[in-house]
Biopython code that builds the backbone (N, CA, C, O; Angstrom):
import numpy as np
from Bio.PDB.StructureBuilder import StructureBuilder

atoms = [
    (1, "MET", "N", (115.035, 106.869, 91.126)),
    (1, "MET", "CA", (114.298, 105.725, 91.621)),
    (1, "MET", "C", (112.804, 106.035, 91.563)),
    (1, "MET", "O", (112.381, 107.139, 91.907)),
    (2, "ARG", "N", (112.018, 105.073, 91.133)),
    (2, "ARG", "CA", (110.579, 105.272, 91.026)),
    (2, "ARG", "C", (109.941, 105.277, 92.415)),
    (2, "ARG", "O", (110.474, 104.664, 93.340)),
    (3, "PRO", "N", (108.799, 105.965, 92.571)),
    (3, "PRO", "CA", (108.169, 106.082, 93.890)),
    (3, "PRO", "C", (107.851, 104.750, 94.567)),
    (3, "PRO", "O", (108.064, 104.609, 95.771)),
    (4, "ILE", "N", (107.349, 103.778, 93.819)),
    (4, "ILE", "CA", (107.022, 102.489, 94.439)),
    (4, "ILE", "C", (108.291, 101.799, 94.914)),
    (4, "ILE", "O", (108.325, 101.248, 96.014)),
    (5, "ASP", "N", (109.327, 101.825, 94.097)),
    (5, "ASP", "CA", (110.601, 101.226, 94.498)),
    (5, "ASP", "C", (111.141, 101.911, 95.747)),
    (5, "ASP", "O", (111.681, 101.254, 96.637)),
    (6, "ARG", "N", (110.996, 103.212, 95.808)),
    (6, "ARG", "CA", (111.460, 103.982, 96.967)),
    (6, "ARG", "C", (110.701, 103.543, 98.225)),
    (6, "ARG", "O", (111.303, 103.364, 99.284)),
    (7, "GLN", "N", (109.387, 103.371, 98.105)),
    (7, "GLN", "CA", (108.591, 102.931, 99.259)),
    (7, "GLN", "C", (109.004, 101.537, 99.719)),
    (7, "GLN", "O", (109.082, 101.278, 100.920)),
    (8, "ILE", "N", (109.265, 100.648, 98.783)),
    (8, "ILE", "CA", (109.691, 99.290, 99.137)),
    (8, "ILE", "C", (111.028, 99.345, 99.869)),
    (8, "ILE", "O", (111.220, 98.648, 100.866)),
    (9, "MET", "N", (111.948, 100.167, 99.383)),
    (9, "MET", "CA", (113.256, 100.290, 100.025)),
    (9, "MET", "C", (113.142, 100.842, 101.443)),
    (9, "MET", "O", (114.008, 100.580, 102.278)),
    (10, "MET", "N", (112.088, 101.600, 101.726)),
    (10, "MET", "CA", (111.904, 102.183, 103.053)),
    (10, "MET", "C", (111.309, 101.184, 104.049)),
    (10, "MET", "O", (111.284, 101.451, 105.250)),
    (11, "CYS", "N", (110.833, 100.047, 103.562)),
    (11, "CYS", "CA", (110.263, 99.033, 104.447)),
    (11, "CYS", "C", (111.384, 98.377, 105.253)),
    (11, "CYS", "O", (112.468, 98.103, 104.737)),
    (12, "ASP", "N", (111.093, 98.138, 106.522)),
    (12, "ASP", "CA", (112.102, 97.583, 107.425)),
    (12, "ASP", "C", (112.135, 96.057, 107.452)),
    (12, "ASP", "O", (113.158, 95.457, 107.784)),
    (13, "ASN", "N", (111.003, 95.431, 107.098)),
    (13, "ASN", "CA", (110.949, 93.977, 107.198)),
    (13, "ASN", "C", (109.877, 93.433, 106.246)),
    (13, "ASN", "O", (109.194, 94.188, 105.553)),
    (14, "THR", "N", (109.754, 92.126, 106.234)),
    (14, "THR", "CA", (108.796, 91.464, 105.353)),
    (14, "THR", "C", (107.373, 91.904, 105.659)),
    (14, "THR", "O", (106.572, 92.096, 104.744)),
    (15, "GLU", "N", (107.054, 92.063, 106.925)),
    (15, "GLU", "CA", (105.709, 92.487, 107.311)),
    (15, "GLU", "C", (105.367, 93.848, 106.706)),
    (15, "GLU", "O", (104.250, 94.050, 106.231)),
    (16, "ASP", "N", (106.312, 94.774, 106.719)),
    (16, "ASP", "CA", (106.083, 96.096, 106.121)),
    (16, "ASP", "C", (105.864, 96.000, 104.610)),
    (16, "ASP", "O", (105.005, 96.685, 104.054)),
    (17, "VAL", "N", (106.647, 95.147, 103.957)),
    (17, "VAL", "CA", (106.505, 94.978, 102.499)),
    (17, "VAL", "C", (105.134, 94.396, 102.169)),
    (17, "VAL", "O", (104.481, 94.840, 101.224)),
    (18, "LEU", "N", (104.695, 93.403, 102.945)),
    (18, "LEU", "CA", (103.390, 92.791, 102.706)),
    (18, "LEU", "C", (102.256, 93.774, 102.986)),
    (18, "LEU", "O", (101.251, 93.777, 102.275)),
    (19, "MET", "N", (102.406, 94.605, 104.010)),
    (19, "MET", "CA", (101.395, 95.613, 104.308)),
    (19, "MET", "C", (101.314, 96.634, 103.176)),
    (19, "MET", "O", (100.219, 97.035, 102.781)),
    (20, "LEU", "N", (102.451, 97.052, 102.658)),
    (20, "LEU", "CA", (102.481, 97.983, 101.530)),
    (20, "LEU", "C", (101.798, 97.354, 100.310)),
    (20, "LEU", "O", (100.978, 97.998, 99.656)),
    (21, "ALA", "N", (102.134, 96.110, 100.010)),
    (21, "ALA", "CA", (101.533, 95.430, 98.860)),
    (21, "ALA", "C", (100.024, 95.298, 99.027)),
    (21, "ALA", "O", (99.275, 95.472, 98.066)),
    (22, "SER", "N", (99.580, 94.996, 100.226)),
    (22, "SER", "CA", (98.141, 94.874, 100.477)),
    (22, "SER", "C", (97.428, 96.195, 100.254)),
    (22, "SER", "O", (96.358, 96.234, 99.647)),
    (23, "ASN", "N", (98.014, 97.269, 100.740)),
    (23, "ASN", "CA", (97.415, 98.587, 100.549)),
    (23, "ASN", "C", (97.405, 98.999, 99.082)),
    (23, "ASN", "O", (96.453, 99.629, 98.620)),
    (24, "MET", "N", (98.453, 98.650, 98.351)),
    (24, "MET", "CA", (98.493, 98.959, 96.922)),
    (24, "MET", "C", (97.406, 98.181, 96.187)),
    (24, "MET", "O", (96.764, 98.715, 95.282)),
    (25, "LEU", "N", (97.196, 96.920, 96.573)),
    (25, "LEU", "CA", (96.167, 96.098, 95.945)),
    (25, "LEU", "C", (94.778, 96.658, 96.218)),
    (25, "LEU", "O", (93.944, 96.700, 95.314)),
    (26, "ILE", "N", (94.518, 97.087, 97.443)),
    (26, "ILE", "CA", (93.221, 97.677, 97.787)),
    (26, "ILE", "C", (92.990, 98.957, 96.994)),
    (26, "ILE", "O", (91.892, 99.186, 96.487)),
    (27, "THR", "N", (94.019, 99.787, 96.884)),
    (27, "THR", "CA", (93.889, 101.034, 96.120)),
    (27, "THR", "C", (93.627, 100.748, 94.644)),
    (27, "THR", "O", (92.784, 101.396, 94.024)),
    (28, "ALA", "N", (94.346, 99.780, 94.081)),
    (28, "ALA", "CA", (94.136, 99.418, 92.677)),
    (28, "ALA", "C", (92.708, 98.911, 92.469)),
    (28, "ALA", "O", (92.061, 99.260, 91.482)),
    (29, "LYS", "N", (92.219, 98.090, 93.399)),
    (29, "LYS", "CA", (90.850, 97.576, 93.284)),
    (29, "LYS", "C", (89.843, 98.721, 93.307)),
    (29, "LYS", "O", (88.889, 98.721, 92.528)),
    (30, "MET", "N", (90.045, 99.689, 94.186)),
    (30, "MET", "CA", (89.136, 100.838, 94.256)),
    (30, "MET", "C", (89.141, 101.612, 92.945)),
    (30, "MET", "O", (88.086, 102.050, 92.487)),
    (31, "ILE", "N", (90.300, 101.785, 92.337)),
    (31, "ILE", "CA", (90.402, 102.493, 91.059)),
    (31, "ILE", "C", (89.639, 101.729, 89.977)),
    (31, "ILE", "O", (88.900, 102.329, 89.196)),
    (32, "TYR", "N", (89.818, 100.398, 89.929)),
    (32, "TYR", "CA", (89.114, 99.593, 88.937)),
    (32, "TYR", "C", (87.603, 99.694, 89.128)),
    (32, "TYR", "O", (86.869, 99.878, 88.157)),
    (33, "VAL", "N", (87.135, 99.577, 90.366)),
    (33, "VAL", "CA", (85.697, 99.628, 90.638)),
    (33, "VAL", "C", (85.127, 100.988, 90.259)),
    (33, "VAL", "O", (84.058, 101.061, 89.653)),
    (34, "GLN", "N", (85.821, 102.058, 90.606)),
    (34, "GLN", "CA", (85.334, 103.404, 90.299)),
    (34, "GLN", "C", (85.264, 103.666, 88.807)),
    (34, "GLN", "O", (84.380, 104.388, 88.346)),
    (35, "ASN", "N", (86.180, 103.091, 88.047)),
    (35, "ASN", "CA", (86.242, 103.371, 86.616)),
    (35, "ASN", "C", (85.555, 102.340, 85.740)),
    (35, "ASN", "O", (85.127, 102.661, 84.631)),
    (36, "LEU", "N", (85.440, 101.098, 86.217)),
    (36, "LEU", "CA", (84.863, 100.033, 85.401)),
    (36, "LEU", "C", (83.541, 99.519, 85.940)),
    (36, "LEU", "O", (82.799, 98.848, 85.223)),
    (37, "GLY", "N", (83.239, 99.825, 87.189)),
    (37, "GLY", "CA", (82.061, 99.241, 87.832)),
    (37, "GLY", "C", (82.438, 97.928, 88.487)),
    (37, "GLY", "O", (83.450, 97.317, 88.144)),
    (38, "GLY", "N", (81.626, 97.503, 89.423)),
    (38, "GLY", "CA", (81.937, 96.318, 90.216)),
    (38, "GLY", "C", (82.112, 95.043, 89.415)),
    (38, "GLY", "O", (83.093, 94.324, 89.604)),
    (39, "ALA", "N", (81.175, 94.754, 88.524)),
    (39, "ALA", "CA", (81.230, 93.499, 87.767)),
    (39, "ALA", "C", (82.438, 93.457, 86.837)),
    (39, "ALA", "O", (83.132, 92.442, 86.767)),
    (40, "ASN", "N", (82.694, 94.549, 86.125)),
    (40, "ASN", "CA", (83.839, 94.581, 85.205)),
    (40, "ASN", "C", (85.162, 94.568, 85.955)),
    (40, "ASN", "O", (86.135, 93.968, 85.497)),
    (41, "ALA", "N", (85.198, 95.228, 87.105)),
    (41, "ALA", "CA", (86.416, 95.206, 87.922)),
    (41, "ALA", "C", (86.703, 93.788, 88.393)),
    (41, "ALA", "O", (87.851, 93.343, 88.391)),
    (42, "LYS", "N", (85.652, 93.082, 88.796)),
    (42, "LYS", "CA", (85.819, 91.703, 89.241)),
    (42, "LYS", "C", (86.340, 90.822, 88.107)),
    (42, "LYS", "O", (87.227, 89.995, 88.320)),
    (43, "LEU", "N", (85.792, 90.998, 86.902)),
    (43, "LEU", "CA", (86.268, 90.228, 85.744)),
    (43, "LEU", "C", (87.738, 90.515, 85.447)),
    (43, "LEU", "O", (88.517, 89.598, 85.186)),
    (44, "LEU", "N", (88.109, 91.799, 85.490)),
    (44, "LEU", "CA", (89.501, 92.176, 85.223)),
    (44, "LEU", "C", (90.436, 91.586, 86.271)),
    (44, "LEU", "O", (91.473, 91.017, 85.931)),
    (45, "LEU", "N", (90.074, 91.720, 87.540)),
    (45, "LEU", "CA", (90.924, 91.189, 88.610)),
    (45, "LEU", "C", (91.057, 89.672, 88.506)),
    (45, "LEU", "O", (92.137, 89.128, 88.736)),
    (46, "GLN", "N", (89.964, 88.985, 88.161)),
    (46, "GLN", "CA", (90.038, 87.533, 88.013)),
    (46, "GLN", "C", (90.949, 87.155, 86.855)),
    (46, "GLN", "O", (91.711, 86.193, 86.959)),
    (47, "LYS", "N", (90.881, 87.904, 85.744)),
    (47, "LYS", "CA", (91.769, 87.642, 84.609)),
    (47, "LYS", "C", (93.229, 87.853, 84.999)),
    (47, "LYS", "O", (94.099, 87.070, 84.620)),
    (48, "LEU", "N", (93.490, 88.920, 85.760)),
    (48, "LEU", "CA", (94.862, 89.174, 86.210)),
    (48, "LEU", "C", (95.366, 88.049, 87.104)),
    (48, "LEU", "O", (96.513, 87.623, 86.974)),
    (49, "VAL", "N", (94.527, 87.569, 88.002)),
    (49, "VAL", "CA", (94.912, 86.460, 88.882)),
    (49, "VAL", "C", (95.171, 85.202, 88.063)),
    (49, "VAL", "O", (96.155, 84.498, 88.293)),
    (50, "ASP", "N", (94.296, 84.923, 87.113)),
    (50, "ASP", "CA", (94.492, 83.744, 86.264)),
    (50, "ASP", "C", (95.790, 83.848, 85.462)),
    (50, "ASP", "O", (96.513, 82.861, 85.324)),
    (51, "ASP", "N", (96.090, 85.038, 84.932)),
    (51, "ASP", "CA", (97.330, 85.247, 84.177)),
    (51, "ASP", "C", (98.541, 85.048, 85.065)),
    (51, "ASP", "O", (99.533, 84.453, 84.642)),
    (52, "ILE", "N", (98.471, 85.539, 86.286)),
    (52, "ILE", "CA", (99.590, 85.368, 87.224)),
    (52, "ILE", "C", (99.777, 83.887, 87.515)),
    (52, "ILE", "O", (100.903, 83.390, 87.509)),
    (53, "ASP", "N", (98.684, 83.181, 87.769)),
    (53, "ASP", "CA", (98.777, 81.748, 88.043)),
    (53, "ASP", "C", (99.442, 81.001, 86.901)),
    (53, "ASP", "O", (100.272, 80.122, 87.134)),
    (54, "GLU", "N", (99.088, 81.342, 85.671)),
    (54, "GLU", "CA", (99.642, 80.644, 84.508)),
    (54, "GLU", "C", (101.115, 80.957, 84.296)),
    (54, "GLU", "O", (101.887, 80.073, 83.926)),
    (55, "ARG", "N", (101.518, 82.216, 84.528)),
    (55, "ARG", "CA", (102.906, 82.605, 84.273)),
    (55, "ARG", "C", (103.833, 82.246, 85.430)),
    (55, "ARG", "O", (104.962, 81.804, 85.213)),
    (56, "ILE", "N", (103.362, 82.434, 86.646)),
    (56, "ILE", "CA", (104.252, 82.283, 87.798)),
    (56, "ILE", "C", (104.115, 80.928, 88.467)),
    (56, "ILE", "O", (105.099, 80.355, 88.934)),
    (57, "LEU", "N", (102.893, 80.417, 88.511)),
    (57, "LEU", "CA", (102.652, 79.155, 89.209)),
    (57, "LEU", "C", (102.056, 78.126, 88.259)),
    (57, "LEU", "O", (100.845, 77.902, 88.273)),
    (58, "PRO", "N", (102.886, 77.498, 87.437)),
    (58, "PRO", "CA", (102.358, 76.488, 86.519)),
    (58, "PRO", "C", (101.602, 75.405, 87.282)),
    (58, "PRO", "O", (101.919, 75.113, 88.435)),
    (59, "VAL", "N", (100.609, 74.816, 86.639)),
    (59, "VAL", "CA", (99.752, 73.821, 87.266)),
    (59, "VAL", "C", (100.585, 72.709, 87.879)),
    (59, "VAL", "O", (101.493, 72.171, 87.244)),
    (60, "GLY", "N", (100.264, 72.375, 89.120)),
    (60, "GLY", "CA", (100.928, 71.273, 89.793)),
    (60, "GLY", "C", (102.230, 71.626, 90.476)),
    (60, "GLY", "O", (102.844, 70.753, 91.089)),
    (61, "ARG", "N", (102.673, 72.851, 90.398)),
    (61, "ARG", "CA", (103.948, 73.232, 90.996)),
    (61, "ARG", "C", (103.718, 73.796, 92.387)),
    (61, "ARG", "O", (102.886, 74.683, 92.578)),
    (62, "GLU", "N", (104.449, 73.287, 93.341)),
    (62, "GLU", "CA", (104.413, 73.822, 94.698)),
    (62, "GLU", "C", (105.331, 75.033, 94.776)),
    (62, "GLU", "O", (106.328, 75.110, 94.057)),
    (63, "ILE", "N", (104.998, 75.971, 95.640)),
    (63, "ILE", "CA", (105.836, 77.161, 95.831)),
    (63, "ILE", "C", (106.931, 76.816, 96.842)),
    (63, "ILE", "O", (106.628, 76.554, 98.006)),
    (64, "PRO", "N", (108.191, 76.812, 96.420)),
    (64, "PRO", "CA", (109.274, 76.578, 97.385)),
    (64, "PRO", "C", (109.335, 77.736, 98.372)),
    (64, "PRO", "O", (109.012, 78.866, 98.007)),
    (65, "PRO", "N", (109.737, 77.485, 99.604)),
    (65, "PRO", "CA", (109.781, 78.553, 100.627)),
    (65, "PRO", "C", (110.571, 79.775, 100.188)),
    (65, "PRO", "O", (110.177, 80.889, 100.532)),
    (66, "GLU", "N", (111.657, 79.629, 99.452)),
    (66, "GLU", "CA", (112.472, 80.771, 99.054)),
    (66, "GLU", "C", (111.786, 81.658, 98.015)),
    (66, "GLU", "O", (112.228, 82.785, 97.794)),
    (67, "ASP", "N", (110.706, 81.175, 97.366)),
    (67, "ASP", "CA", (109.988, 81.962, 96.370)),
    (67, "ASP", "C", (108.979, 82.925, 96.992)),
    (67, "ASP", "O", (108.422, 83.761, 96.281)),
    (68, "HIS", "N", (108.732, 82.830, 98.289)),
    (68, "HIS", "CA", (107.700, 83.674, 98.898)),
    (68, "HIS", "C", (108.039, 85.137, 98.835)),
    (68, "HIS", "O", (107.131, 85.941, 98.623)),
    (69, "LEU", "N", (109.260, 85.536, 99.002)),
    (69, "LEU", "CA", (109.656, 86.940, 98.886)),
    (69, "LEU", "C", (110.973, 87.065, 98.276)),
    (69, "LEU", "O", (111.469, 88.178, 98.099)),
]
sb = StructureBuilder()
sb.init_structure("model")
sb.init_model(0)
sb.init_chain("A")
sb.init_seg("    ")
for serial, (resi, resn, name, xyz) in enumerate(atoms, 1):
    if name == "N":
        sb.init_residue(resn, " ", resi, " ")
    sb.init_atom(name, np.array(xyz, "f"), 0.0, 1.0, " ", f" {name:<3s}", serial, name[0])
structure = sb.get_structure()
């Protein structure tokens, strides 16, 4: 089992999973900023968000409650 999967399996509830995801996102952002600089990191993160929106949340689609986790 991969380390991230192992950490997710160790979470007891949704709150723990969301806290883990938030910490992973903060760590990833720090890595991008340290290696790309602030402006380039911001551009990369915005592109990733836009790509996620296009693939997962097509325009005009509401998120059904069961899709949250």
